[in-house]
N, C-alpha and C positions, 0 to 999 in steps of 0.2 A: 401868892399869898402873903401872908403877913410875914416882913423879914425880921420884926424881933419876936414873933412866934417860935419856940422850941419844937423841931419835929419828932413824933415818936418813932413809927416803922414806917415802910414802904411794905404793902405786900407786894412782894416781887421773887416771883419763884425760881432759882436758879436749874438749869435743865437736867432733869433726872431726878429732880426731888419734886414732893408730893403735897408740901405742906406749907404753911406762909409762913414766911421768916419773920414771925412776928411776936413781939413779948408777948405771952400769955397765949400761944396757938394752942398748946400741947391741951389747955383748959377750955377749948374751943372759942378764943379770940376772932371777931368777925374778919373775916375773910371778902372776894369781891360779889358775893351774894349774900352776906349778912343783913339784919335789917337795918336800917340807915336813920343816926340821930341827926338832922343835920341842918344848918343853914346855906342862905347863900344866893347869890345872885340870878336872876330867870336867863335872862338875854343880854345883848351887846347891841347899842343903837346909841341916841345922841345923849348930851348935854353933858359938859366939862367937871372934871371933876380934879384936874391935877396940875401942874404947869408941866408942859412938855408931853402932854398924853395928847394921844391922835385917835384915843379910842373913849367914848363918852357912854354915859348911861341916862337914857330919856325917860323922864317923868313917867312914871303910872305903871314901870317895869321891877321896880325893886320891892321888895317885900317888905310889908310896914315896919316900920322900926329898924330895919338893918344898916340905912346910911342915912338918919334925918336928918333933914335938911344940908343935905348931901356932904354931911361931916364924916371924913373917914374914921375909923376905929381907934383909939386912944395909941401911939406910937407907931400905927400903919404910915409909911408915905410911898404912893406910889412910884414905880419907878419912871426917871427921865429918859423915856424912848419912844422916840416914833413906833406906832404900833398900829398900821391900817388893819379896817376890818378886812376878814379874809386872811390876817397872817397868824402864824403861831405867836407872834411877839403879844398879838391881841390877846389871845387865850391866856398868857400868862402874865398880863398885867390886870385881867378881870380877876385871874387868883390871888393876884398881890392885892384888891382892893378886900379882901373877903379874911377874917380871922378864921382861921380854919380849925379844927377839932383834932388835936393831938391823940385823942383816944380811937377817934372813929372816922366820919366821912361827912364829908360837906361837899354839896352842890356849889357849883361855880355857876356854870351854863346850863341850864334845861337844851338850848339849842345854840347849835356853832357850828362854821364851817370855817375849812382852809382850802385855799387854792393853789395849786400849783408848789405844796410842799416837795422837797427832796427827802427819801428815805436815806438814813445813814449808818442804818445798820441790817445784819441777818435777824432774821426772826429767832425771838427765843421762848421757854415756857412761862408764859406772864401768871399763868394759873390753871392746877389740874386741880379739879373738887373730887373730894372724897365722900363729897354726900349726895352727890347726884345734880350741883347746882352748873353752871354754865364755866366751860374751860375754855381758856383765853389763850391767844397767840400775842408776844409782844413785838413791837417795833421800837426804833426811835425814826422820828423825822424832823425838818427845821426848814425854816425858810432859808430861800435860797441865796438869800444876798448877805445870810451869816448875821452876827454882830450877835450881844449880851440880848438874852432872853429869847432866843431864837429856836431851842429844842424843847420838845416837851416827848414823853412816852405817849404811843398809840396801841391802844389794845383793840384786839378786834375777837367775835368769838370764832375758835377753833373750828368749829360747823360750816364756816364760810371758805376753808380750804386754801387759806390766802398763801402766796411763799414770795412775800416782796425781795425785792435786792434792793443793794445799795446803789444809790445813783436814779433808782424808780423815782419818776414824779408824779405823784396823785394828789386826787381832790378829796377831800375828806368831809362828811357830816357826822355829828354827833352830840355826843354830852362831855361836859369838861366837871370832873371831880377832883378834890383835894381827897387824899384816901390816905389817913393816917400824914395831912399835910403832905402827901406828893402829889403834883397834877399830874394829872392824866386824863387824856383824851381816849374816850370809848365810841368806836367806829357805830356808827346805824349806817352808810351807805360808805363806800372806799372804790373808787376809781381811780386806775393806773392811766394817767393820762399820754404817756412818754417819759425819755429815760435821758438823761445828764450825765457826764462825768461824775463819778461820785465824789462829793465835797472833801476837801482836806480838811482836818483837824484845825480847831483854832489851838494855836502855839501856846504856851505859859511857861514861862520862865522861872516861875516859883508860885507859890499855893497863894490864889488872891486871898484877900482879908474876909470877905464874904463870898461863899459859894453860889447863893442861893440863884444870882443872875446865871450862872453854868448849867443849871441843873434841867438835863434833857439834851445838851449841847453834846457834842464828838471835840474833845481835846484832846492836847500831847502834851504831858507834861515834861520839863526838862530833865534831864537823866538825874533822880534820887535813889538813895542807897535803902535797904530794906533794914529794918530795925529788930522787927518781931515778927516770927511767924505765928498765925494766929490759930484756932481751930477751925476747923472745915475748907483748911487749904486756903485761907485768905493771909494777907498781907499786909503790916501798917509801914510807910515809907516816910523818912525822915522828916517831912514837910508836913505830918498828919495824918494824910491822905490814904485811908484804905484801899487796899487792889483786891477786890471784888470778884464774884463770876457769878454769870448769870446767862452765856453763852456757851454751848458744847464743844467744847474745848479743855482740854488739862493743865489747869493753869499750875505752873510750878517756877517758886522765886528762890533764891539764897541769900538768907540772912549775911547781910555786909556787903554784897554784891548792889552794883547801880543799875539801872533803868530807866530807860526812856519809853515811858509807857504811855498807850491813846487807847483813848476808851469812853464811853459812855458817861456823865456823870449823874448818880441815882442818888437816893438818900435814903440809909438805911440802918436801923437799931439807932437811931438821935445821933446817925455819924451822913452826912456827906463821903461817896465812895466814887470811886472811878471805877467801869467794868469794861474790859478788854474786850475786843468781840472776838477775837483770833490769837493764835500765839505768834501771829505775827505782828501783832500789837505790844508785844510784851520783848523788847530789845535790850541785851546784857550791853551794858556798855562798861568801859575802864572805870575806875574808883577804888577808893581805899575803903578795905573791908577790914574785921578783926584778924588779930594776929592767932599764932597758933593758941594762947591760951583762951582765946577769948575775948581780951582786953583790944582797946582800938590800939592801929598801929602809931607807934611813939610814945606810949606809955612808956615811966619807968622800967630800968630792966627788970623781967620778971622774973621771980626766984624759982619758978616752975617750971620754965622753960629758956632762960635766959636771952630774950627778944630784947631789943634795944628800938630801934627805930623801923626794923623791917623784919615781915616774919622770918625766922630761922628755917631750918628743914625739921620737919617731923619726923620719929620714926614711925614706923608702921605698929610696930608694938606698943607707941604711947595711942594710938586712934582705939587700937583693940582690947586694949587696958581700961580704957575711961569706963565711966560711971555712966555715960549714955551707956557705951556698948555692951558692957555687964550686965546692967541693970535693965534693959530692955525687955518691955514686957509686952506680949500682944494689944494688951487694954491700953497701950500707950497711944494707938492709932497708927497709920500706914504708913505717914512720914515724920520721921523728925530731923531736925536740921542741927548738925553738930557744927564746930568751928569751920570756918571757910579761908579762903587765901593761905591754905595750908602748902607749903614745900616737900614734897615728898621724895626720896627716889628710891630705886628699886630696881626688880629684871622680874620680866615678862614671864608667866611659867607654863603658861597654856596657849593655846590659840584663841580667835574671838568665838566668841557664840552671841546670839542674839539676843539679847536683856529687855528687849521693848520694842515697839516699832521703831521708837527713836534713839536707842542706845547699843550699843557695842558692847561685849565684858570681857574681859581679860582676867588670868589670873596672876596677882602681884605679890610679891616677895623681896622680902631685905636678904635672902642668900642664904637663911638657915634652916634649920628644920626644928629649929624649937617651937615653942608654945607663941601664941599671939603674933607671928611671924608675916603670917599671910594676911591678903585682903581682895576681896574683889574690886577691881578696878574699871568704874564704867565709862564712856567715849562715846559722844553725839556721832550718830551713823555718819550724816553729812559731812562730817572731819575726820573719818576712820582712818588712823595713821597704819594700820593692817599690820600692827606686830606682829612679830614671830617669840615663839619661848626662844629665851635668852637675850633678847634684845633688852640691855640696860637703858632706864627713862628717867627722868625727871619731869616730875607733877606738880602743875598746881590746883588743886580744888579745895573741894569742902570733904568734910566729913559726912554722912547721910545715913542714916539707920532706915531701909525699904523695909517694914514688916520685919522688922528686928534683924535684916541681914545687914550685915556693915557693909558700908560699902565707900570707895573713894570715887566722889564724882567729878572728874576732870574739866577744870575749865580751858585747860593746854595740857598738851604730852608731847617733849620730844625728848629724841635720841641723844645718850649722853654717854660719851666713856667714864664706865664703873668696871672694877675688877670683883665682878661678881657672876656667878656661875647659878642655871636652874638648879636648885635644889633636888639630890636624890628621891626625898621623900623619908618622913619621921617612920620606923617601921614598929606598927603595932599591931597586937592582935585584936584589938577594937579600939571605939573613941573614948571609951570608961565611962567612970563617974563624971566629967566634965568635960565634955563636946565642946562646947564655947572656946575656948584655950585652942582648940584646932581649927577654929572657924578662917576660911580663907588660905590656910596651909597645903601645902601637898602632903600625903602621908600613904602610907603603902600598908595595908591592913593584908594580915597572914592567915590561913585558916580560914576564911569566913565561909560558911554555909549559908544555902538558898531557901530561906522561908518562905514566900511569896512569890510566885512569879504571871498570876493572874492578868496586872498590868503591860506587862510585856507585848503584847501583841500590837497595844493602841496607845503608849507611850514607851517604849525600849527601855523599861526600868524594871526591878526584881527589889527586892528586899531581902537586908541578910539574916541572921539571928537575933543581932542585936537591937533590931529597928531601924537600922540604916537601909535608906534608897541608895540602891549604884543606879542613876540614870545615863543617858544617851544626851545632855544637852548637850559637853562638849564633841563629843565623838561621831555622833549621828547616830539618828535610830538603827539602821540595818549594820550597824559595825559588826555586828557580834553575833550568833545564832543564840535561840532562847534557850536558858539554863536549864535544868531539869529542878523539880523543886528535891532538895534533899543534896543536890551536888555540891561538893566543897570548889573551893580555890583556892591556889598555892601561896596566888597574892593580888592584891586589887590596890593599884595606884592610882589616886585623884586629888582632885583639889575639894575640899570639903565645905560643903555649904550649905545655908538657911535657908528653908523655902518652902509655902504652905505650910509651916507648922512640924515641919518635920526635918531631920538631919539629911543631908545627903553628899553622897560622894561620885563624884563626876570625874571618871577616867579620860586623858586625853582622846588614845587612841586603844585600839583591838587591843595590841602589845600591852596594854597598862591589866589587861583581865585575863588572868592565866589561872587554867583549871588544874585543879589536881591532877600529877602526873602527866601533863600534856608539855612541859617545857621545851622537850624535843621534836617530840612528834608537831606537826600541824593540825591545828584546829580540824574535828570533822566537820565535813559540810551535811549540817545537821537538818538544813533546811532545801532540799534539791528540788530545782523546779526542770530545767532541759538540759542540765550539764551531762557532758559524756560519762561513761565508767570511772569512777573513780582511781588515782592513780596515785595521788599524791596523800591519800590516807586511808585507815582502813575501812571495808565495806561499811557503811551508815546504817547504826540500828535504831536512830534514835527519833528517825523520820515520821512525822506525823501523816505527810500526805504529800506523795510526788506529785507536784501539779501537770508535768508534762503527761504521765502514764494517762491511757485512754481507760475509762472504767470497763472492768472485767476484762482486761487485756493483762500483759508483761508489765514489768516495772520498766518504764522508757529507761531509766540510766543504766538500769542492771545491776546496781548494788544492793537488791534485795530489800530495799524499804518498801512499805505497804502500799496498796493500792489505796487512795481518795474514797472516802466514805462522804458523798455529797448529801447536804443539809438542803432539806425545802423548807424555803423562804416563807411559808406559813408556821412553820414550827417555830419560829422565831417569832412572828407577827403576833400569834396565838397563844404565846408562852403567859405565865401568868406576871412574869418579867414587866412583861410588854403592856398587857393592857390592864395590868394594875398598875401601872408606874404611877408615883406620885414624888420621886424625891428630883430635888432642885441641886443636882448634883451630876457629873458624869458616872457610870456605873457600868463598869467591863462585867459580863454576863457569861461571856462564852470565848475559848479563842480555841485557834487551830482547827476552826471550822473551814471546810470547803462548800460554795454557792454553783453553780450554773446558771446562768440567765442570760438575758438580753439587754443590752442601752437604750430605754425609752427616754429617757432627756438625756441633750448632751451637756458636758461639763459647764460647771457656774462655782463662782469661790463666795460659800458663805462666811468665808474668815479670810485674811491674808495667808493662813499656811496650808489651806486645805482645798482640793479639789472634791466637787460632789456629783455625783450624776443620780437620774433614777435608773432602777434595774429590777427587772419583773424577771418570774421565773413562770409566769404564766399568764392568763388575761383575764382573773376577775379577784372578788375580793380577796383579803390576805396573801397577795401572792406579789407584793413587791416591798422595795425597800430602801433608803438612802444610801448611797455605797460612797464611801469615803477614800480618798487617795492624799496625803501626805505629800506635799508638794515636794519637801527635801528628800523624799525618797526614790526618785527617780524612775518611781514604777508609773507612773501616768502615761497614758498614749493619745491622751485628747481621741477618745474615742467617737466615733460618731455615732448616732441612732441607727440598731440593726445588729449593731455589735457582738457578739457570742462571745462569754467571756466567762474563764473560771476562776475563781478570786478563791485564795485562803486569806484567813483573818480573824478578825474579832467581831465577836457582836456586841456593840454596848447602847444603854438608853442615856443619850446625848440629852440631859434635864429631860428627859420622857419623849424625844423624840428617836425611836429605833434606828441605828444607824449600822452598818457593817464598815469596818474598816483593812483595807486591805493592806496585806503583808507580802504577798504573792500573787502573780498573775498571768493567764495565758490565755491568746488570743485561740477561738477556736473557728472563729469562721465571722459569717454575716449572716444576715436573714431579715425577713419582715418582720419589725417590731409591730406589737400588739398596739392598736391605736387606743386614743382617751376613751374611758368606758361613760357612757352615759349614766349617772345615778339622779336617780328620781328624788329620792327623800336622802339628802346626804348625815341629817342630823340623829335618822334613827340607826345607822349603824357605822357612825363615823371612824372611829377605829380600826374596822376592818379596812380602809380604804387608804389610811398613813403610808405615803412611799407610792402611792398609785398615780398616774398621768387619769384624769376624771374630767367630767363636762356636765355641769350645773346650769341649770334653765331658769329663764323667770327671776335671776339676781337683781333684788334691790338693794341699793346703798343706803345704809340708814344714818352715817356717819364714817367721818374722814379724821384719824387720831392722828398725833403729831408729829409722827412720821411719815404722813402723809398716805397711809393704809388704808384700804376702802373697808370699812366695818359693814357687813352686810345681815342680810334676817334667813341666811340658811345655816348660821351657827359655822361661819367661815370668815378670816380677812383675807383678803384679794392684799396679796404681797409682791413687791419687787427686787426680794433677792436675786430670782435669777436674773431680770431685766435689768438690774442695776444702776438703777435711776427711778426717783420718784414718779407715779404715774400722773402724767401732764397730757394736755391739761388735766386738771383735775375736775369730775365731774359732781354736778350740782346733788347737794343731799338728796335721794327721793328719784334718781335716777333708777331704772330700770334697764337690766343687758338680757338680751334675748338668751345669750349663755355667754357662760365662764370656761375657760376648759385650765386647767393650771395642774402641777405637781403641790400632793398635801403632803403638807408637815405640821409638826407640832413644835410651838414656841412662844413662848412668854402666855403661857396658859391660857392658849387658843389653838385651834386648828388652822391653818394658813393654807391660801390655792395660790404657787405660786407660778405665776404666769411667766410664759416663756417670750412672749412679744405683745405688744399693744393688739396683735390681732386676735388674740385669747376672747378679749372682750369685744363680743360682738351685740351691738345696740339694736334695742328694739326698734322695730319700724314704725 
C-alpha cells in the first residue's frame, strides 16, 4: 500500500470483544462485511512497474485509469525487494502499488496465492459479527526466508474450524484487500502441507523510521520503558510504539518498567502497534523507572520525598494516603498504575493467600496499628518467597489500584532484619464512617453481630451489622463453623480489604474469630459428621444435619443433634429459582440442605478451584444436578461413577446453572448408576434435563464457535469442559452424528452437552 498514505483504522478485534476497534464503529462504521467503495488491482502477472521489483502487472489486468501508462500514483514508491509470485512479499508489494482508502476497503488482488508460508501466531478473534455477518478467525503468516515485507494478516471464516499453530506450513488462495489501509489476505482455500520450527522474530534494536515494511511481521523490540498506561489495557513505549492486545491472554505492564516485547506488527487507530501473542512475549528487563514521587530518577531533590539520584524508602502511609488511593472510584476502571520503582519496608502480618492464578498476596504493615499503616502485598507465584507473619521484608515494586484495592505489586521482595513486630490490631467497635483509612491494616472488631449467613456454605463468609463481610480468604473456608443469624462475637481480628465493591475483614485463623462467651470453652462442634460422642465441648444443639446418621435411626454421634432431612433434587430443579432464573451472577438459594444420590459422571474441573460431578437421585427428568466440591476443602474423594453419597451443602444458581456446593459428605456405598436417558425432543423440555446424563440422536453440526464448540440443530452446544481439550479433529459443518451423549449444563446463555470422551460422538453410518 502507499507508504505516503496515512492509515485510518484496522478492523482487528481483540479476543473477548465483539465490535470493531474502529473510529465511529458505535455509529455503524464499516466492518468486514460492510458494503465496499473500492479501487484496486485485479490480479498479479507480468509487466515491470519499478526497480528491484520481481512482481509485475500484465497488460489488460489493471482497471481502466488506475495506473495509466504504468505510472504509479503520486508519492507511491514501490518497495525495492525481490517478491516472486506465490510469496507474501508479492502480496505486500501489490498492496503498496495501490492508493488505499483510509476510510474504507480497497481491493488489491481478486485472486492471489501463497505457497509454503509459515504460521507465526496462534489464532485470534479477527471479527465477530453482531448483525449476522461472517465471523472470522485471524492468524499471521510469513515467507519462510523472512526479510522486510514478509508478513501479512490472514483471515479465515470461523466456520472452517481451523486451529493453526506457529510453525505450520500452509498453501493459501484467496483475495487481498486493504481494510482501512491494513493489508489482509482472506482465505478461500487453505491447506496445511507440513510443519517447521516456528520462526524466530526479527530483532529490532530501535524503532524504525518507517514501520510499513514490518506490517504483519513478527518482531522483537529491544528493551523499552513503558511511559503511559492507556485505556483498554494498552501501553505506550518510550520509542512511541503502542503495545496492544489481540490474543487470548491478560496483558499487564508497569509504567516506568522496561520490557523486551515480541509480537506481530499491526496498524490500529492511525498507529502501528505491536501485539504480543502470549505473556511469554512480554519480558521484564532491568531499567530505570520513575522514582517515588513519579519523577524521573536523577531529577533535582524532590521536596515531597527527598529523592536525589535513587528512590528512597517510601512509607506505606504515603501510598495509602495518596490521591490515587483515597480518590479511587469504581468508574476509574479495573487497573490504575501508581508510582513504580518504590522501595518499601515492613512486616508481614498474614500467611499468603491466592490473589489470582499468578499472584499470591500477604498483609504488609509498618508495624503500627495506625490508620493507613497496612497494605496488600502481591508477589508472583512463580517466585513466591513463602513469607510467614513476623517476617520483615524490603520490597521493590509498584503502587497499583486493582478495582480500588490498594496493592504493593512486588518486583522483588527480600527478607531484611528490621525491628518490627506483627501489630496486635487496632481495637474498634466498627470500621466507622471512614473505612478507607483501615484498608490493609490489622484490626480487632468487638461486639459484632451476624446480619447475614446465607453465603457461608458457598463462600465461607458472613456479614456483620455494619455491612462488613467476614471472609475465609486467608484462614480457609472450613476453618470455623457457620455462625447463627443474630449471634455475636467477642472479637473478630483480621486484615481489612476492599473487594467486589465491599469492605471485607479477613481473619488469619479460627483463633481470630471469638464468639461471645466462648473465650475459655472450645468452640461447639456445630457441623458434626462422623465424630465420636463429644467430650471436648457441651452437647451440640446447633446441628442442622448429622451426616453420619441413618435416616430414621439414632443420632450417630450421640450428642442429641437432629436427624437429617433429605431434600429431593427435583424440588430444587423445579423451583422457581431454577426454572425462572435470569441472573448473570451467582445466587445462593438455600443452605444446610442434605441430598442423597449417586455419582453419574466422574469428576472434572470446570475451574481451577472446583471439582464437579454429575449427581442424581433418580433416573428421569428433574432428578439430577451438578455437584461441586471446592478443591481447597479437602472433602473430595475422586468418587467413581456409582458411588452413593449423602452430601450437606448449599443450592446455588451459578449464572443459572443449578449447582449443589458440598460442605460435608459421607460415602454410603456403591450401586449401579443410572445410564444415559434417551431424549427424543430435547428442545421441548430442555430445563428438566439440566444436570442429567442424556443421549440425543440425529444431531447436526450447524457451526463451530470461536472456542471450538459445536453448535447443533437440537438446541444444544456440544462442549469440551469434561473432555478438557478442544474437540479434534473438528467435524465439517453439516456433519450429522447418529447420537451424542453427555452431561447437560447451562452456560453462556445456552444449554450445553458436555461429552465425557470422543466415544460419546457416534458418527452416522
